[in-house]
N, C-alpha and C positions, 0 to 999 in steps of 0.2 A: 449596545446593551450595557447597562450599569453592572458594576462588580457584584452587587448583592443579587441581582437577577441571574447573572451567569453562575454564581456559586450555587444557587438553589437548583439550577438545571444540572450542574456538574455533580451534585450529590447523588443523582440517579444513575451514575456511571462509576466504574472503578478504574483508576489510573493504573491498577496493577495489571490489567489486561492490555498488553502492548504487542506490537508487531516485531519488537526487537527485545529478546530476552537477554539483557546485558549487552556488552560490546562484543560478544562472541557470536552466537547464532543470530543471524540477522534476517530481516524480511522487509520487503517493500510493500507499501499499501496504505490503507486508511484504517484507523482504529475501529474495531468492531464493538458493538454494544455489549455490555457485560451483564451478568446476573445482578439482581437488585442487591444493594449493599445492606448488610445487617443494620438494624436500628441503633446498635451500640457502637457503630463505626462512624467517626466524624472526620470530615476532611475540611481543612482550612487553607485558603490561599494566602500565603505569606508575602509573596512578591510576584511580579510579572513584568515582562518587557514593556517599558513605557510607563510604569507606575509612577516614577518620579515626576513625570510630566503630566500626570493625570489622564493619560490616554486610556481609552476603552479597549477591551479585548476584541480583536477583529472578528468579523463574521465568519471568515474562512476557518478560524480556529474552532469556533462553535460547531461548524460543519464537520470538522474532523472528530470532535467528541461525539456528535450525533450520528455518525456514519451516514452523513448526507453529502452527496458529491455535486449536487446541482449548483451550489454557490460557486465552487471553483470553476466548474464548466462554463458558467455564465460570465465569468470575468473576461473582458476584452483581451487581456494579455494571453489568454489561453485559446483564442480563436485559432483553429487549425493545429492545436497542440494537445498532447495528452498530458494531463497533470498527474503527478505521482506524489503521494504524501508519505513521508517516513516519520515514525514516532519512536522516541527512545526515553527511557527513564534512568536516572542515575543521581548520585550525590554530588558530582563535580560537573558544573556547567561547562567549564572550559573543555573538559574531556568529551562531553557530549557534542559540543560544537566541532571539535576536531574530528570526531567520528563521522559526523554528518558530511564533512568535507572530503573524507578519505575512503569511506566504505564503498565496496564495489556494487554500486547501485545498478550498473549495467548488467552484471551477471545475475543479480537478483531479479531484475525486470525480465530477463530472458526466461528465468525459471517460472515466474508468475504467468507469463504468456503461455508457456508450454503446459502449465497446470490448467489454465483456462481452456486450451484446445483439447487437452486430455479429457476434461470433464464434459465438454460439449460433444465430443466424438466418441465417447465411451472409453477412451484410453486404450483401446485394443484389449479390453478385458474379456474374459469368457462370458458368454451369455449375451453379447451384443448382436446386432442384426447384420453385421458385415461378414463377408466371406472370410475364410481363414487367411487368404492371401492379402486381402485388404486390411484385415486386423493387424497383420504383421507390418503392413505399410504404415498404418496409423501410428504404431509404436515407433517406427523409424522417424516419422515426422515429428512426434513429440520429443524424442531424444535429440533430434537435430535442433529444434527450437530452443531446448533447454541449454544447449551448448553454444548458441549463437552469440557472437560478440557485438552487442549493441552499443553504439557510441552516439554522441550528440545530445546527451541529457545536460540540461543547464539548471543551476540552482536559481530559484525564483524569489523565495522569501522564507523567513523562519520566525519562530516565536518560542517563548519559554514561559513556564509557570513554576513557581516553587510552592509545593504543597506539603502540609503537615497532616499525616494520617494518625488519628487517635483511636486505638482499639481499647474500648473500656473493659471488655471481657478479658483480654490478655494483658491489660494494663501496660500497653506499649505505645510509644510515640515515635513515628518515623518521619523525617523530613527528606524530601528529594525533589529533584527537578523533573519536569516533563518537557521534552524538547521536540518541537514540530519543525519539519523542514519540507518545503515543496520543491520538487524538481519538475521539469517538463521536457518534452521532446516533440519536435515537429512530426506530425502524423505521416506526412509524405516521406520524410526521411526514415521514419521507423518502418514504413511499408517497404521502402526500397531495400532496407537491410533484411527484412523478412523474406522478400523475394529472392535475394541473393542466397540466403540460407536454404530456402526450399529448392533453389536451382541445383543444389548439390544432390538432390534426390531425383532419380529418373522414374517417371511413371511408366509402368509396363503395359498398361491397358487403359481403356476409357474410364473404368470405375476409379482407378487410382488418380487419373488426371482430374476427375470431378472432385475427388477428395482434396487435392491440392488447391483447386479453385475455391472450394468451400472454406478451406483454412485461411486463404488470403482474404476472403470476404469477412470472415470472423475477426481477423486482425483489424480490418478497417472499421469494424463496429466497436472496437475496444473502448471502454470508459474506465474512469478511475475505480468504480465499483467492481469491475471485472478482474482487477489485479490486486484485490484486497483480501483474498481468502486466507484464513488463519491456519497455522500449522498446529 
């Protein structure tokens, strides 16, 4: 896609909505679509990775902006692997790259998986259809998954854009980088680690054993979109 075409598409999204609010509170996932930008806010791409060589913006970056995960999933390199996209905004590109190489993506992925399971199984909240004992069991499963130590994630690729945001109402101009990085983990390896984590929880009856089985099946069905919920 040519730069002009990509810029037109980009203007329908806001780079202010990210999954990492600064280098403090962090989150793993894919950028979510934002509210429409006010007509008096203009965004201009000043620079991007590969610009000096005349390279075009990769399709997978467009996917990250569009909250579209099929492009990543269809790449041969992600066969039998779960792709995880992390996005960060900031004014220092070197710091963003350093953050991407050092942040605890494993811990964040564990939390996202537990959030997904919590949402799918009601999270043990009042008003669900499970018995009180099973509700407590679900809470235990969710807590265990959130604390699971997941390893084996590898950095696959990255990209950056430098964007100037012009707010004509506030009469301000802000320049910052948006940095994208893609990690992946072998699905079988992830499943093995989830099995180990769940093995620490003893099912006391058939209903609880069925819950554990359903949780395992849910992890097997995980896709990038399932671990992209925003805080």
